[in-house]
N, C-alpha and C positions, 0 to 999 in steps of 0.2 A: 691276165686278161681282165680281172675284176677292177683294176685301177682305171683304165680308160672307160669302162662301163660306168663306174661311179661318177667320173668327171662328165661324161656325156649325159647321164641321167640328171645330174644337178643342173647342167647348162640348159637342158630341155625344159625342166620344171621352172627354172628361173625365168625363162623366156615366155612360157605359156601358162604356167600354173596348172590347174585342172579345169579346162574350159567348161563353162556351164552347159553348153549344148552337148558336149561329149558326156557329161555327167547325166544329163536328161535321157540320153540314149542307152548308155552302158551302166550307169550307176558307178559305184566305187567298190573295189575289192573289200574294203573295210566293212561295207554294208553286208556282204556275204558272211564275213566273220561274225558280225553281230547276230545275224540270224542263227548261225550254228551255235553260238554261245547261249542264246536265249532258249533254243530248242533243248540243249543239254540241261540247262537250269530247270526247265519245267519238268523234265523227266527224272533228274537225279537229286535235286535239292529237296530234302524232306522237311526242311524247316526246323525251328528251335526245338521241337519235341524229339527229334532224333539225336542220338549221342554225338557229341562233338567229334570224336575220332572217326566215326563212320562218315560224317559230313565232310571231313577233310579228305578222306579217301575218295569220296564221290567227286569232290572238286578236282582232285588230281586226275581221276579218270576222265573228267570232262576236258581237262587241258590236253590229255593224251589224244582224246577223240578229235580235238581241234587241230593239234599240231601235226599229227601223223599224216592226214591227207594234205595239209598245206605244204609240209616239207616234201612229201612224196611227189606231189603234182609239180611243184616248182623245180625239184631236182630233175624230174623227167623232162620238163620243158627245156631246162638249161642243157641237158645232154643232147636232146634232139637238135636244138639250135647249133650247138657246137659241131655235131655230126654233119649237118646239112650246110652250114655256112662257113665252117672252118675259121680262118683268120678274120673273116668279116662278120663273125657272130656278135661282136661287141655292140654295133648300133641296134641290133635286134634286142639284145639283152638289156640295153639302156632303155628302150621303149617299154619293156616288160617291168623294169624297175622304177620307171618314171612316176607312177601313181603313189609309190611309197614315200616320196619326198614331198615336203610342204614348204619350201623356202618362199616361193612367190605367193603361195596361197596364204601363208601366215601374214606376210606383208600386206596383202590385199584385205585381210580382216582387221588389222590394227590401224591401218592408215585412215579409214573413215572415222575412227574414234578420235584420233588426233585432230582431224579436220574439224569435227564437230566441236571439240573443246576449244580449238582456236577461234571458232565463231562465237563461242559462249552458248552454244545450243546444248544445254544439259539433257533435255529430253531425248534428243537424237543420240547423244553420246552414251546415255544409259541404255538405250535400245541396242546400240551397236556392241557395247561391251558385254551386254547380256547374252550375246550370241557366242561368246568365247569363254565365259567363266560360269561357274556353278553357284556363286554366291548371290545373295539378294542384291539387286541393283536399283530398285525403284526409288530408294532414298539416298543414293550415293551422291556426295558432293564432288566438286572438281578434283580434290586430292584423292578421294576414294576411287573415282573412275580412272584417273591416271595411274594410280597404284595398281589397280586390278589389271589394267591393260599391260603395264610394264612387267608385272609378275608373269602373266600369261605369255608374253613375248619371250621372256628369258627362259621359262620352263619349256615352251614349245620349240625353241631353238634346239634344245637337247632332244626332245621327243621326235620332232618332225624333220630335223636336218642332220644333226651330228650323228645320232644313233643309227638312222637308216644307212647313212654313208659308211659308218664304221662296220656294220654287219654285212653290208654289200661287199665291201672290200675284203672282209675276212672270210665270208662263207657264200658269197654270190647270191643268186635269187633265193635259195632256201633260207639263207640267213636273214635277208631283209624282210621277207614276207612272214617268217616265223616271228620276228620282232614285232611287226605290225599286228599279228594275231594276238600276241601276248599283251601288247599295249591295249588293244581293244578289250580283251578279257579283264584286264586290271581296271579299266575305266568303268566297265559294266558290273562286274561282280566282286572285284577285289576290295571290298569294304568291310570294316569291322561290324558295322551296324547290320541288324537283321533287315531283310530276310536272307542275307548272305552269310555274315559271320564266318564260322569255320569253313563253310563251303568255298568261300573266296580266297582262302589262305594260300592255296597253291598258285593261283593267278597273281596274287600280290607278291609272293616271294620270288616267282619267276621274273616278274617285272623288275623287282629290285636287283636281281642278278644281271639281267641283260643290259640294264641302264647304268651299272656301276662305273664302268670306264667311260662311256660317253658323257655322263654327267660331269665328271671331273675335267674331261677334255673341253666340254662346253664352257665351264667356268674359266679355264685358262684362256680360251679363245676370246671370251668377252672381256677379260681383263686386258689382253693384248690390244683388242680393237678399241677399247675405251681408254687406254693409256693409264690404267690404274685399277684399284679395287681389290688388290691382292690381300690387304690387311683385313678388310671386312669379310671377304670370302673365307679366309682361313679362320677367322674368329666366329662368324655367324652362321656358317652353312649348317651346323648341327641344330640350330634353333628351329629349323623346319621339321614338320612331322614326318616328311619323307626323308629317307637316308640319302636320296639322290637329288631331289628337286632343289634343295637348299644351295647346292653349288652354283648353278647358273643364276639363281635369284640373288644370292649374296654378292656374286661377282658384279651383276648389273647394278645393285644398290650402291656398292662401293665405287664403281666407275662413274655413276651419275651424282654421287653425293646426296642421295635421297634415302628416306626410310621406307621400307616395304613391309608387307605382312601386317602384323598388328591385329587388333580386334576385327572380326569379320562376322557378318550375319548369314546364316543358312536356314532357310525355311522359317524365318522369324526368330530364330534363336541365336544369340550372340556367342561366338566362340572367341575366347580370350587368347589369341595366338600371340606369341612374343614378337617384338619388332626385330627386323633384320636391318642393320645399319641405323640403329636407333638415334644416333647423334646427327643424322642427316636431316635435311629440310624436307618439307612436304612435297610430294610429287605434284606436277602441274602439266599443262599442255606443252610447255617448252621442254620439260623433262621427258615427256613421252616422245616428242620429236627427236630429242637427243638419243633416246633409247633405240628408236628406229635406225638412226644413223649408225650407232654402234652395232646393232644387229646386222645391218647390211655389210658393214666392214668385216664382221666376223664371218659372214657367208663367203665374202670374197677371199679372205684368208684361207678358209677351208677349201675353196676351189683351187687356190694356188697350191695348197698342200697336196690335193689330189692330183693336180697336174704334175707336180714334182715327182710324186710316187709313180705316176704313170710313165713319165719320161725315164726314170731310173729302171723301171721294170722292162 
């Protein structure tokens, strides 16, 4: 049953995204996860003065307090839907899984960056890219803006499309919503810097675990969709600080023939990150446009794969 649910959820999100009016009325489940995570952090994270082992235990407890209700509630919802709707439970479950996928939403965020770059409007493209990346954007030039957008597109293809569908097929609603809770925790507290440090260790390691297979699958899909990139993906994926994000980013760099990553500024401080696809040319508006095309093809391929699995099932 999970296979048609995944295909229907992907189709629904691709058609509608997450409508602004709906968001204004209901918000998004990730917002609820964020409030739960911040509430636990205020109560459990004692800061650098506390021993590191104790802070790690506190972080693990926080993740348990987050995941237990998420898994319990979604498992109960899934069971009730199956009991009441039987063979017709799949469209209801697809509606409940729909907000966990971000294929259309990601396209909607990256497309304005491309359009602004095509017009030569650096101010607007900086503003738009600043909405999806954490680096400093005020002084980015055209290659820097395009590079940031391409990196975010590749990584978010894994986080927002492949991983949710993977865990939805594997474990149903509990799987996909546990993934989103873990992703949210990692983005909020899974940092080595204080005030998180050891407290965020459990969130970061859980995120590494749940993204292990989806990241590699994302890289493969991007290489297939882009007609290449295998060599750069195999060689450069480990140059990324994340054990998983390097796979889709290196695949996209290789498929486009551009260089990604490299030195990046955060809060005014320059981080000397290594280049991915260092022999490639600088990214530009045309490269970002090509990246969107590859991304869309990869989403279609993923949909075809879900359709095939659903048909076989």
